[in-house]
C-alpha positions, 0 to 999 in steps of 0.5 A: 875653434868651433863647438856645438852648442844648444843656444838658439842661433842668430842670423849670423850663426845660421849663415855660419852653420850653412857654410859649415854644413856645406863643408861637411857635405863636401867631406862626406861626398869625397869620402863616399865608399867607392865600388869594391873598396873595403872600409875598416869599422873605424872608417865606417864609424868616422864617416857616419859621424860626419854625415850625421853631423852634416844632417844635424847642421842642415836641419838646424838641430846643431849650431856652431859658434866660435869659442876659445879652447880655454873656455871649451865646455864652460871650462870643464877641464880647468875645473878638473885640473883645479880639483886634481891640484887641490887634492894633490896639495891636500894629500901632500900636506896631510901625509907625514911619512916618518922618514920625511917627504920624498918620491919613494913614499906611497904618496910619492909613488901615487903622484909619480904614477899620475904624473907619468900617465899624464905625460904619456897622455899629453904626448899622445895628443900629437897622434890624436889630432891627426886621426880625423876618423877617431870617435874619442871626442873632439880635438878641441876638447883634447886641446883644452884638456892638453893645456889645463892638464899640462899646467896641473902637471907642474904641481903634481910633478913638483909634489912627487919630487917633494921639492928635492932636486939634484944633478941626476936624470930625475931632475933632468926629466923634471926640467925637460917637463917644465921647458916643454910645458912653458913652451906650450904656454907660448904655443897657446898664446900664439894660436890664440893671438896670431891668427887674429892678427894675421886676419887683421893684417891681410884683410880680404887678401891672401898672401898669394893675392898680395904677391900678385898685386906686388908683381902688377905694381912692379910691371906698372913701375917699370913701364913708368920709369922708361920715360925717366932718367936711367938712375930711376930705372936702375932703382926700379929694376933693383926693386923689382928683382931684389925685393925678397919676402921670406928668405932664411928663418931668421929673416922670416922671424924678423919680418923686415929687410933693413936693406930692402930695395923697394924702400931704397927705390922709393927714397931715391925716386923722391930725392931725384924727383926734386930735380925734375920738371914738367911731365917727368916730374908728374910721371915721377910722382906717379911712380913714387905713389906706386912704390909707396903702395908696393912698400905697404904691400911688401910690409903686409906680406912680410908681416904675414910670413913673420906671424906664420913663422912665429906660429910654427917656430915653437914646435921646433922646440916643443916637439923635440923636447917632448921626445927628449922628455919621453926618453928621460921619463922612461929612464927615470921610471926604469931606474926607480924600479931597478933600485927599488 
């Protein structure tokens, strides 16, 4: 993540600033108003902000450094969320209603209102992160607040319910809220860890570059196999035609193929090569080396697909359950005021 900061930039940071400044300039150029085009006030404000940021980057008035979303603005939203939790707990301990604690007391309604507002605001993040021209603050700040306020919601909602649960729509809304929040914890872990692992796995390559290199190794292997026994040719052909990267979702998540034709080919070539001699043995050794290289590249490509799958799979839980939470929350609110 990138965040403006006021510290003096190092040589590396200045290089990053120059690169990012070029990105902002490219965006500004591509969003230049065309002849006859009418922009809304929001579009004009958004482009002015981009152009101003580009100008600040280029003149050195703004430096940018990588920073975790959890540490955004010196843990600003952690402090706010912690203060909200402390106030909620203090109010809960201080309040002594004559009929006991439950969601229908003044404190229960207050905490319930705060919790409902937080849930609606947290759900709005899915809309905010797609509005590039918005002037409602940096998406990084919204995401940091999303993490900490979502965590604080556990305490606020629990105190709102006063630890009273049952087999009803109110408890269902509470359970869905917990599942959504804990799936969000996994999302934070995934987005903080997996991109770094993906970078280490690919190095200077991309997935497309790996696939090109694998195809080139297949071509070289098939060329070498022409002078070797038919059994080796069949193994190499099966490796070239049968090796799969990706596939069904469960195979992507697993990240490996127990019946991989490339692995079978390298093992088979090694076994058959023990019976060869002379030039065939030398050629077979070259072929075996190529298959080992292909094995390594295939493993890296599958690992990249696996990490991307694990990075995305939680959204298939988080988003639908968030929608279900919204529906049950509305039912919960309507039913409370209907019986009130």
